[in-house]
C-alpha positions as CSV (number, residue, x, y, z in Angstrom):
1,M,118.0,91.8,99.8
2,I,118.1,93.5,103.2
3,E,116.2,96.5,102.0
4,N,113.6,94.0,100.7
5,L,113.3,92.3,104.0
6,R,112.9,95.9,105.7
7,R,110.2,96.9,103.4
8,K,108.3,93.6,104.0
9,R,108.6,93.9,107.8
10,R,107.4,97.6,107.4
11,D,104.5,96.5,105.2
12,I,103.5,93.9,107.9
13,R,103.6,96.5,110.7
14,W,101.5,98.8,108.4
15,M,98.9,95.9,107.8
16,N,98.9,95.1,111.5
17,E,97.8,98.8,112.2
18,C,95.6,99.5,109.4
19,L,93.6,96.4,108.8
20,P,92.5,95.9,112.5
21,L,91.6,99.6,112.6
22,A,89.4,99.2,109.6
23,E,87.7,96.4,111.3
24,R,87.2,98.3,114.6
25,L,85.8,101.3,112.6
26,A,83.2,98.9,110.9
27,A,82.3,97.2,114.1
28,A,81.7,100.7,115.7
29,D,79.2,101.2,113.0
30,G,77.7,97.8,113.6
31,V,79.1,96.3,110.4
32,E,80.4,92.8,110.6
33,E,82.3,92.8,107.4
34,G,83.4,96.4,106.5
35,G,83.7,97.5,102.9
36,A,86.4,99.5,101.3
37,E,85.2,102.8,102.9
38,Y,86.4,101.4,106.2
39,L,89.8,100.7,104.8
40,V,90.0,104.3,103.4
41,L,88.8,105.7,106.9
42,A,91.5,103.7,108.6
43,A,94.2,104.9,106.2
44,L,93.1,108.4,106.9
45,A,93.3,107.9,110.6
46,L,96.8,106.2,110.6
47,D,99.5,107.9,112.5
48,E,101.8,107.8,109.4
49,G,99.5,110.6,108.0
50,S,100.2,110.1,104.3
51,A,96.6,109.8,103.2
52,A,95.5,112.6,105.5
53,R,98.2,114.9,103.9
54,A,96.8,113.9,100.3
55,F,93.4,115.1,101.5
56,T,94.7,118.4,102.8
57,A,96.7,119.0,99.7
58,V,93.4,119.4,97.9
59,D,91.6,121.4,100.7
60,L,89.9,118.5,102.2
61,E,89.9,117.3,105.8
62,P,90.0,113.5,106.7
63,T,86.7,114.0,108.5
64,D,85.1,115.1,105.3
65,F,85.2,111.5,104.0
66,A,83.7,110.0,107.2
67,A,80.8,112.4,106.7
68,A,80.6,111.6,102.8
69,V,80.4,107.9,104.0
70,E,77.6,108.6,106.2
71,A,75.6,110.4,103.6
72,A,76.3,107.8,101.1
73,H,75.0,105.2,103.5
74,A,72.0,107.3,104.3
75,D,71.3,107.9,100.5
76,A,71.3,104.0,99.9
77,L,69.1,103.3,102.7
78,A,66.6,106.1,101.7
79,S,66.6,104.8,98.1
80,I,64.8,101.8,99.4
81,G,62.7,103.6,101.9
82,V,64.7,103.1,105.1
83,T,65.4,106.0,107.4
84,A,69.2,105.9,108.3
85,R,70.3,105.3,111.9
86,P,72.6,107.7,113.5
87,P,76.3,106.5,113.4
88,T,77.5,104.8,116.5
89,H,80.7,107.0,116.5
90,A,81.5,110.6,115.6
91,A,82.6,111.1,112.1
92,G,86.4,110.7,111.8
93,S,86.8,109.2,115.3
94,T,89.0,106.1,115.7
95,P,87.7,103.6,118.3
96,R,90.7,101.9,119.9
97,S,90.3,98.4,121.3
98,S,92.8,95.6,122.0
99,H,94.1,93.9,119.0
100,Q,92.4,90.8,118.4
101,R,94.3,87.9,116.7
102,G,92.9,85.8,113.9
103,P,91.4,86.5,110.5
104,L,90.2,90.0,109.7
105,R,86.6,90.4,108.7
106,S,86.1,92.5,105.7
107,G,83.8,92.5,102.7
108,P,84.5,92.0,99.1
109,T,85.0,95.8,98.3
110,S,87.6,95.9,101.0
111,H,89.4,92.8,99.6
112,R,89.3,94.3,96.0
113,L,90.7,97.8,97.3
114,F,93.5,96.1,99.4
115,R,94.4,93.9,96.4
116,A,94.5,96.8,94.1
117,T,96.7,98.7,96.6
118,I,99.1,95.9,96.8
119,D,99.4,95.7,93.1
120,E,100.1,99.4,92.7
121,V,102.7,99.5,95.4
122,R,104.5,96.5,94.0
123,A,104.5,98.0,90.5
124,A,105.8,101.3,91.9
125,D,108.2,99.5,94.2
126,Q,107.0,101.3,97.3
127,P,105.9,100.3,100.7
128,L,102.1,100.1,101.8
129,S,101.0,103.4,103.1
130,G,97.5,105.1,103.7
131,A,98.2,107.2,100.6
132,A,98.6,104.1,98.4
133,V,95.1,103.0,99.7
134,L,93.6,106.4,98.9
135,A,95.2,106.4,95.4
136,A,93.8,103.0,94.7
137,A,90.3,104.2,95.9
138,C,90.4,107.2,93.8
139,R,91.4,105.2,90.6
140,A,88.3,102.9,91.3
141,A,86.0,106.0,91.8
142,L,87.1,107.4,88.4
143,D,85.3,104.4,86.8
144,P,81.8,105.6,86.4
145,A,80.4,101.9,86.5
146,N,81.8,101.6,90.1
147,H,78.9,102.3,92.5
148,S,80.7,101.2,95.7
149,T,80.1,103.3,98.8
150,T,83.7,104.3,98.8
151,S,83.3,105.6,95.2
152,R,80.1,107.3,95.7
153,A,81.5,109.0,99.0
154,L,84.6,110.3,97.1
155,R,82.6,111.6,94.4
156,R,80.3,113.3,96.9
157,L,83.2,115.2,98.1
158,D,83.0,117.5,95.1
159,V,86.7,117.3,94.5
160,D,88.8,116.7,91.3
161,L,89.5,112.8,91.9
162,V,92.4,113.0,89.5
163,A,94.0,115.7,91.6
164,L,93.3,113.7,94.9
165,E,94.9,110.6,93.2
166,S,97.9,112.6,92.2
167,A,98.3,114.0,95.7
168,A,97.9,110.4,97.1
169,R,100.5,109.2,94.6
170,I,102.9,111.9,95.6
171,E,102.5,111.1,99.4
172,A,102.8,107.4,98.6
173,A,106.0,108.0,96.9
174,A,107.4,110.1,99.8
175,A,106.4,107.3,102.2
176,G,108.8,105.1,100.4
177,T,111.7,107.4,101.2
178,D,111.3,107.1,105.0
């Protein structure tokens, strides 16, 4: 019972770090309700480092995902004849601002990814971690019918998504032993 309470407290601390960071990253790009890509960007930027370690395990840098997101956004705009605006922050940067209280603003893809992450960590009896977010995002990207920005950006990385998901799951499991 005490361990369960510790895990819940740790999960709340993690959410209080990751979710507002995702919102700030979206806001820095001028997006009011960020999609799942901002949740992954936040997961990659967390101090706990599990998602970033999964990326480096498959010879990627966390900034590679930020660049892939920017390219996916530009491709989507170009497909309808709009020239992409330059990003308001450098790829991979993590703007910091004071923590704002109140409901977090995020879009439906972010909600779905977060729900999938929660379901997966509960099933595996693990705490929330950046790697768990990344693993859930990779699983979604493996579905060819998924055309979300996050899935398109992950596919754009030209990496074996099964290997990246596996690396993320290993890191997520290790995060549970801290």
